[in-house]
N, C-alpha and C positions, 0 to 999 in steps of 0.2 A: 445632287440627288442620289440617294442610296440605291442598292440593287434590290430588286423585287424578290420577295420570298416566294418560292415556287410551291403552290398548293394544288393537289390533285383532287379538285372538287367536281361534282357533277354539274355540267353546264346548263345554263337556262335554255329552253326552247323558245326563242324570240318569236316564232311564227305562231305561238298561242297567245301572245299578248293581245290585249284588246285596245284598239286605237279609237280616238274620237271621230265623229262625223266631220267632214270638211267644214261644215257650216259652224262648227263650234271650235274651230282651230285657229291658231296664229301661225301663219306660214311664212317663212323666210325664203325668198328666191333670189339667187344671184343670176346675173346675166338677164335681168327682167325687161330690158328695153328693146329686145329684138328677137324675132323667130320663136323658138319653143318657149323661152322664158316669158315673152310677151304674151303669147296665147295662154300659157299656164296661169299667169297673173290674172288676165281677163276672165278666164274660165273659173278660177277660184273665187274671184269677186263675185261673179254671178251667183255662186253657190252660197255666199254669205260669209266666207272666211275673212278674217283680219289679215292684213298683209304687211310685210316688211320687205321692201324692194331694194335691190342693189344693182348698180350699174356704173359705168365710167362717165356717162354724160349727164351732168346735173340738169340741164334743160329738159332732156327727154324724160328723166325720172320725174321732175316737177310736173311736166305735162300729163304724163301717165297717171300719177297720184291724184292730180286734180280731176282727171276723167273718171277714175274709178271711185272717187270720193263724193261724187255728186249727191248721193243719198245720205251719206253720213261721213263727215270730215274726220271722224275718230277711227275709221276702219282701215286707213292705209297711211303708212309712213315710208320714208325712203331715206337712203343714205348713199351719197357718192362713194363708191368703194372700188378700190383696186385689189382684187382677191389675191394677187401676187405678193401682197404685203400683209404679213401675219397680224400686225397691229391694227390694220384697217378692217380685217375680218373680225378680230376681237371687239372692235368698236361696233360693228354691225350687230353682233350678239348682244352687246350692252344696249344698243338702240332698242332691240326687241324687248329686253327686260324692262328697260326704262318706260317704254311706251305701253306695253301690254302685260307686264309682269313675267314675261317668258314667252316661249314659243313651243309649238307642238310638233311641227314638221320643218326640217331644214332641206332645202333643194339646192344641191351643188350643180348649177347649170352653166356658169360662165366658162367661156372657152374661146380661143382664137385658132385660126387655121393657116397652114401653109401648104401651097401646091408646088410640087417640084421634086426632081430626083433628089434623093438624100445627098448625093455627091455635089449637087449644085446649091444646097441650102446653106447659107452662112452659119457657122456654129453659134454665133451671138443671137441669131434669130431663133435657132432651135432651142437655145437655153431660155430665151425670153418666153417661147411657147410653153415650155415645161413649167416655168414659174407660174404661169396662169392655169394651164389645164391640169397639171399634176399637183404642184404645190398649193395652188388655190383650193383644189379639192380636199387635200390633207388638212389645210388650216380650218376649212369649214367643217370638216368631219370632226376634228378635235374639238372645236368650239361647241358643236352640237352634242357630242358625247359627254363633254364636261358638264353641260347644262342638264342632260338627262340623268346624270349621276345624282344630282341634287333634287330632281323633280319627282313628285309623288306619282303622277300618271305617266304611262309609257308614251314615248314619242317615236317619230319616224325620221330617219336620215336617208335621203334619196340622192344617189350619185348618178349623173348622166353619163352613161357609157355610150357605146356605138358598135355597130356591126364591125367597123375597122378596128375595134378594140378586141375583137375575137379573131379576126382574119384580116391581115393587112391588104390594103388596096395599093396598087401602084400609083405613083405620083403623090400619094398621100402618106408616105412612110414616116415622116416626122410627126404628123398628127396622130397616125395610128400608134406609134410608139408610146405617146403620152397617154392614149386611151387604154392601151395594154397595161400601162402602169396604174391607171385608175382602177381598171378591173381587179388587179392584183391587191391594191392596198384595200379595196372594198371588202374583198374576201377575207383578208387578214383581220380588218377591223371587226367584221361580223363574228368571226370565231372568237376572238379575244374578248369582245364585249359579252358574248354569251358565257364564256368562262368566268368572267368577272360579275356575272349576274346584273349587268346594266340593263335597265328596261327600255331598250331601243331596238326597233326593227330596222335593219340596214338593207336597203333594197338597191338594185341597180337596174336602170332602164337601158335596153339595147335597141335603139332605133336603126332601122335601115335608112336609105336615103330619104331625106325630108325636104319638102318644098319650102326652104327658108332662105334668108340672104347669106347663108353660110359661105357660098362661093364668092358672093359679091364682096364680102368682107375679108376674104383671105388674102394673104400675101402671096403673090404669084411669081414663080421663077420658071414659068413656061410662057410661050408667046401668045397662046390662046386663052381667052377669058375662062376662068374656073367656073364649072357648071355642072349640075346633075343632068346628064343627057340620056339617062335611062329611066326605069321605073322609080317612082318616088311617092311617099305618103304625105298627107297633110299634117301640119304641126299640131292640129287639134287632136289627132290620134296619139301623139306623144304626150300632150297635156292630159288627155283622158287617162293614160297609163300612170302618169305621175300622181294625179289625184286619187286614183284607185289605190295606188301603193301607200298613199298618205293615210287612208282610213282602213285598209285591209292588209294584214301582214303578209307579204309576198317576198320572195328572195329575188326573183328576176322577172322582168316583163320585156318580152321581145315585141317590137313594134314593126309588123310586117313579116310575112312568111319568108320574104327575101333575107331578112336578118338571121332567122333560125336556120334556114337552108344553107346559106354561105358559111355560117359558123360551124355547122355540123360537117358540111362538105370539106372544109379547110382542116378540120380535126381528123377526119377519116381518110381523106384522099388528098394530102398536102401537095403532092407533085401534079396530079390532075388539076388541082385548083390553081397552081401556079401557071399551068398552060392555059387554062380557061381565062384567067385574069389577063394574061399577056395578050390573048387574041381577041377577047370580047369586051372586057371591063375597062381595059386601059383607056380606050377612046371615049368612053362615057364620062370621063372626069372633066372634059372641057367642051366648050362651044366653038365649033370649027368657023363659025361666021363671025365671031367677035375677037378683037385683039385685048390682050390683058393689059390692066393698068400697072402703074408702079407699085412695088411692094410697100412703099412708104405711105401709100394711100389706104392701108388696111387697118383693121382694129388691133393688129399686132403692134402697131405704132400710135395707137390711141385715136385713130381717125375712122370716120365712116359709120359710127354707131347711130342708128336711127330708129324711129318707131315703125318698123316694118315687119309684118308677119311672114310674108313670102318673098322669094327672090326671083332674079331674072333667069330662071332655069328653063331649059328647052325640052325636058323629058316628058315622059307619060305620067300624068298626075292621077293617082289613085284616090277614090273618094273616102276611104277609110282603111282600117286594119282589122281583119278577122282575128288575128292573133290577140289583139287586145280585147276585142268583143268576147273571144273564148275565155280569156283570163277572167273577165268580169262576170261572165255568165257561162260557167263550165258545161252546163247541159247542152247548150247550143253547139258546143265543140265536140263533146263526147258521144251524143246520141248519133250523129251521122257516121262517126268513126266506128262505133260498135255495129251499126247497121251494116256498114261496108265489111267489116271483119266477119260478121255472121254470114253475109252473102259469099264471101271468098271461101270460108270454111266449108259451106254447103256445096259450092262448085267443085271443090277439090276433095270432098268426102268420098271414100271408097264406095263402090256400088253395093257391096255386101252390107255395109253399115247403113246405107240409105234404105235398103230392103228391110233391114232389122227394125229401124225406126218407123218405117211405114207399117209393118206388121204390129208394132206396139200400138200405133195410132188407131189401126183397124180394130184391134182387140178392145181398146179403150171405148171406141165408138159402139162396138157391139154390146158391151156391158151397160153402156148408157141407154141403149135402145131396149134391152131386156128389163132394166129398171122402170122405164117409162111404160112399157107394156104391162108389167105387173101392177102399176098404179091404176091403169085403165083397161082391164081385161076385156070388156065388151067391145070397146073400140079396136083393140088389138085383134080379136076374133074376126071383126068385120074386114079389117085391112088384110088379114091373112087369107080369107076367103076370096077376096078381090084379086090378090096377088096369085092365087091358084088358078083362077080363071084366066089371067093374062100374064103367062110366065115371062114373055119378052119385056113387057113394061116393068115387071117386078124386078128382072135382072138389071135393067138400067137404073131404077131407083136404088137398088141394093149397092150398085157400082158407085153412084153418085154419093151415097151416104158414107161409103167407105173411103 
């Protein structure tokens, strides 16, 4: 391959591209047989999308496809896919083209997890995790971008990030590192695709803790069962974010205020966040009452994948994410904030400025009263005579009007 000629061209603004409605789309979803991928597939099917599903368990894929295809057997196809192998990801793209003539959205969701101190995780396991989480995302992204280069209508590439891809959690250092890498490659691909004028919107989803079998499927190198023992969000909120990004150009969607808060806190106050994590977040990674299984029984080794949306987590389950609702309906998010800001400004406004504003308001009210009296002189005369007879009452009325 020759070297690229560098051209200083004006980049495309991908966030101004127009995407199709979900009901008119063909959507490719990796990691479709569990947790977020499973809920996203079901939600997309309900909205009328055609689906190309990928996963490691052929029986689970077959069962899911059959379930989602009850109304029309032509709407869902599947392919057993190991995303850590580039040739299998390319076959997945070919399956979508062969079945539906192409695809409109590609969702890189497949991932595996490891719990344990970085010093305790075998290097071969860490490499295997990166093969799936990072390289699987790279292979899927390249397949999608190459397809959209040739496609007339714009498409969406959605990469599944994580709060731990913005700020590392203890015990999840290996998984966090892979998600940091996903975050980085997503940003790079977005800028380069815009410079090359490729009609694709590249989005990243940043979920906080989500109530999925994530911990149940993880390879554990701690003696307690991996679990979300803190606040967590439903997988439906993440699926909602994914499908919103599929039809509305967005750069990032944070699922849960927890995700945004910890990401910002980690960037602005790194040492404080270290101490906070060590004292309070560390122990929310596992369930004190359950023993961990063998790392060999995890999805890292191709075991345990199943059609389950939720996991055996012991934390507090939220009903939804206001961050996602705010992204979908900005006014719901901004109106309360603007109201709060105005209230704060008013509270801290200097007394002299308040008096000045009150004086302006009184003057405006007085002008309005004069205009009304000029329109109805007889009634104004009667009111004036009454006020002269009852000066105390008149003063009260005047004060109320001011």
